[in-house]
N, C-alpha and C positions, 0 to 999 in steps of 0.2 A: 456247882455243888455248894450248899450252904455249910459254912464251917461252924464247929461247935463254939459257943461263946468263950470258953476257956482258951481255945487256940487263938481266936481273934484277939482276946485281951492280951495274951502273951505276945502276939505279933505286934500289936500297937505299942506295948511297953518296949519291945526291942527297937522298933523304929523311932521311938522317942529318943533313944540313946544313939542308935546308928541308923540315921535316916537313909533313904534311897538316893543314890546318885544315878539318875537316869541318863542314858547315853544319847537319847534322840527324841526330840519332840518338835513337831512341825507347826507349832502355833504361829510363827511369823508368816509362813506361807498361807495358812488358813486365814489370817487377818488380811493378807493381801487379796486373796481370792473372794472372801466373803464380805469385806468391808472397805477395800481399798486403803488399808492401813488406818482407817478411822477408828481409833480406840475409844472414842466417845460412843460410837455405835455398838461396838463389841467390847464393853468394859469388863475386864476379867476380875474386877473387884465385885462384880455382880454375878449371880448364878447364870451360867451360860449353858446349862444342861439342855440338850437338844440341838444346840448350835455348834458347840465346841466340846471337845473332850477335856478341855483345860480351863480352869479358873482358879483363883487364889484359894478359895475355900476348899475346893476339892484337892488341890495340891497339899494343903495342910492336912486334910482328912486322910490322904494317902501316905502321909509320912515322908514326903519328898523333901530332902535337904539340899540337893544340888541338881541342877538341870542343865544339860547341854542343849541349848536352843539351836535347832538346825536353821542355817541361813541358806537353805536349798533354793535353787532355781531350776526350771525344766531344761532338759538337754536340747530342746529346739530353740532355746535362747543361746545363740552361739556368739563367739567373738566378744567385742566390746559390749554388746547387749547383755551378755551373761554377766560380765563384770559389773556393769551398772546395776543390774537387777540384784546381784549379790550385795552391793553397797546399800541398796534400798532395804534389803532384809536386815543387814547389820543396823541400819538406822532405826528399823522397827524395834529391834531388841533394846537399843539405847532409849527409845521412847518409853518402852515398858519399864526399864530400870528407873528412869526419871519420874515416872508417874506413880510407881508403887515402891518407894524407898523403904517403907516400913516392913515390906515383905520380901523384896528381891534385892540382892546385893551383887554387884559386878564382881566377878572372880576371874583372875588371870593365872593364878598359881594354886598349887596345893595348899599353901599357907592361907591364901584367900578363902579357900573352901572351908578350912578349919575355922577361920575367923567368923565366917558367916554362920556356921553351925553354932559357935559359941554365942553369937548374938541372937539366935533364933530366927535368922533370915534364910532364905533360899538362895544358895550360891548360884549365880547365873553365868554360864559359860556359853561360847558359841562354837559350832562346828559347821564348816562349809561342806555341802554334800555334792561332790562331783568336781573332778579336775577341770571341767570346762569353765569353772568359775575363775580360773586364773589366765585363760586364753593363752596357754603355752608360754607364760612369762614368769620367770622366777622373781622378778622385781614385784610383780603383782602378788605373788605368793607372800613375799615379805610385807607388802602393804596390808594384806589381810591379817597377817600376824600382828602387825602394829596396831590394827584396829580392834584386836581382841580375839580373833579366831584362833582356837586352840586345837582343833583337829581339822583335817580335810579328808573326806572320803575320796579315794582316788578316782572312782567313776560313779556315775549313777546307772541308769538302766541301759545306756548306750556306750559303745566304745568311744574313746577319745584318741587323739593322734598317738599318744604315748602309753596307753594302758587299755587292757581288755576288760569289758564288763561281763558279769555272770550271765546276763540275759541278752547277749549279742553274739554274733558269729566271731570266731577268733580273728584277731587283726594282727597284732604284733607279737603274739605268742606269750603274752603276760605283760611285761614292761619292756619298752624300747630303751635304748641307751639314755635318752632324755628322761624317760620315766624313772630310771635308776637315779639320775641326778636330782630329780624332784624329791625322791625319798631321802637322799643324802642332805639336801638343803632343808627339808623339814626337820631332820635330826639336828642339824646345826642351829635351827631356830628354837627348837623345843616345841614344835607343833606335832601333835600325835598323828601318825599314819593310820588312817581308818580303812580297814579292808572289807567292810560291809559293801555289798553290791558288786564287788570285783570278781572276775573269774578265778577259779582255783589256781590257774597258772600264774595269775597276777599275785594272789596271796603268797604263793611259794617264792616268787621272784622278790617280792617286797621283804619277806622274812630273810632271804639270802643277803639282802643289802642293808637292811636297817640295823643300826647299832643301838637303837633305842627301842623300848617296848612299843608294840603296836596295839591297836584296839580293833575290835569289831563293834561298832556303836549300836548296831541293831541287827543281829543275825542269830539263827538257831542252828541246830545240829542236823546235818544232812543224813546221818545214819538213822535218825528218827523220822524225818520227813524229807523225801528225796526231791528237793527243789534246788536249782542251781544257786539261789540266793543264800543257801545255808552253807555251813562250814564242814568240809570233809574231816574225818577223824585224823588223818595224817597231819593236817594243819593244826587241829586242836592239840595234838600230841607234841607239836613244836613250841607251843606257848610257854611252857616252863623254862626252856632254855632262853627264850627271847624276853620273858618277863611280862608278856602282854596279857590282855584281858578280852574275853569274848562275852559280849553283853546280849543275853537272850532277848529276842523280840517276841511280841505278842500277836503279830499279824496272822490271822487264821490261815491264809493261803501259804504261809511259810512254816506253819507248825502242825497242821493237820493234813495228812495225806489225802483224805477224801475231798478236801477243799481245793486241791490243786487243779483237778479236771474241771470242777465247777467254776473256778476262777477264770480259767482259759476261755470257757464259754461266755461267762459274764463280761470279760474284757472285749471279746469279739462283738458282743451285743452293744456295748458302749460305742465302739468304733462305728458300728453299723448305723447308730443314731447320731453320729457326728460329734461325739464327745471323746476327749482323751480318756484312756482307761483309768487314770488316777484322779479324774475330776470329782470333787466332792461338793460342788455347788448344788443349790436346791434343785435346779432343773436336771442335773446329772443324776442326783440321788432318786428322783422320780423314776428315771429309766431303770436304775438299779432295783428299785422297789418292785416295779412291774415284772422285771425278770425273775426276781426272787419269789414273787407270788406264783408264777407259773412253774418254777423249778426251785423248790425249797433249798436253802443254803445249808450245807453241812456246818455244824456249830462246834467250834472249839470251846474248851473250858479251861479253868484254872489248872486242872489236872493235866491237860494237854501240854501246857507250858512247863509244868513241873517235871513232866517226863523228859523234856529237853534238858532241863537243868540237871536232873539226875545223870543223864548221859554225859553232859558236858563236864560235870564234876569228875566223873570217872575217867574221861579221856584227857582232860587238861589239868585237873587238880583244882582244889578249892581256892587256891590263890589266884586263879586265872579266869574267873567267871564274874559276870555282873548282869545288869538289867538295862535294856534299852527298848522301851515299850513301843515307840513310833506312834504315839498318840497325835491326833490331828493330821496324820499323814496316811491314814487308812480309812476306808469306808466302813469296815467292820472290825469288831473286837470280840474276844472270847467272852463267854458268859462268866461273870464274876470279875472280869477285868474290863468293865465297860468304859471306864475313863480313869483319870489319874487318881481317883479316890480308891482304886481297887488293889493297890499293892499289898495292903494287909491281908487280903484273901490269899495271895500267893505265898506270903510268908507263913500264914497259918497252915496252908497245905504242906509246905516243906517241914514245918514243925511236926505235923502229924506223920510225916514220912521218916522222922527220926533225925532230921538235921539239927545240929547243935546250935546254941546261941552264938558260939564262936564262929562257926561256919557261916551263919547268916549275917553276922557283922561284917565278914569279909565280902560276902555277896553284895550287900546293900551299900556299904560305905567304904570300907578300908581298901579294897582292891583298886577301885577307880581313883581314889586319892593318891595311893601309892604310885600308880602308873604315870600320872601327870607329874608327880614329884621326880620320878626316875627320868622322865623325858627332860625335865629341867636340868638335872645333874649331867646328863649326856650333853645337852646343849652348851653348858659351861665348858666342858672339856673340848668339844668340837670348835667352839668359838676361839678357844685358846690356840688352836692349831691352824685355823684357816679362816679366811674372810668370806663374804658373800659370793656365791657363784654367779657369774655373768654368762654362763653357757646358754645357748639357744637351741631350740628344736632343730633348726636347719644345720647348725654346726655338728650336733651329735647324731642326728638321724638322717641327714642328707636331704 
């Protein structure tokens, strides 16, 4: 839906003052898959429309002021292979920061985010997507933190030894004893516990254990679209007591109920053609396109995402919601949210629904900055009470 010029103008003016902190962008993985990390081939200073959802000009047009770059690796990369691949992803982000210093600024703290905003640069943080990236090692967790990773999603699409995923069969019933220790160590470090992708049992277990605010870096409302990747209302309702933030995602198969069945069929078609269902390489996208031609894809819109935010605001409160688009980590996007330039369309939609400027400032900027600062405060207290955990999976889980 095209927004009225007045709404878009108001949205852009608001984003100029309170830009978007986006919780999840998979550009590093897209650069790995599409260019082997060759950022001369895919230079985001140039227009990459049609190849990537993300480039600098479109980040600027979208009013993005801070981005958590995902340093995701697939779950079939296990053990030390996963650790090495995660390090390569971190190296990719560092290359981007070195190459585009006028536009991107490394950020490790809430104060760094504010400083980047003051300089007119995009604060760049990192989030590891899946506990497989630490290979059951708290020392590796600490190493990732030392390298700049400021959140870890406890699982991706598959269970790990100590935590259950939303899209796998129940394993340990949420978190194992070692899983609870991972959460405690993340609290001690000041690394945000990210509960996107995890089973609802894992969400609840993490909330029971965490003394710091948690985040959902890219998840929507299960009451609006009944997909296991989304957040149940009882969990949203716990966020005020925890202080955490749920960041709505734009992925059509998580926000539009009609897209759920279509996506299951499309994923099966991908596997039948020998591709991973998350593959976005050109050959994989040809298979997607052929399937879509024979079976038109249900299309989400800006209004679809706004419906989730309306519900999440009601369930969790305005202080506990944010935005995590999942750009360059999804094959499809909603109409009007085609790429990272689309955020003003969402803000304009919410303005038209009666959201106040104060509410939108919390949604876009203030909530995410607050939650990282709160995690830092907890970490200072925890580090005053105890040192690094040397517990192992074998010791705690047998």
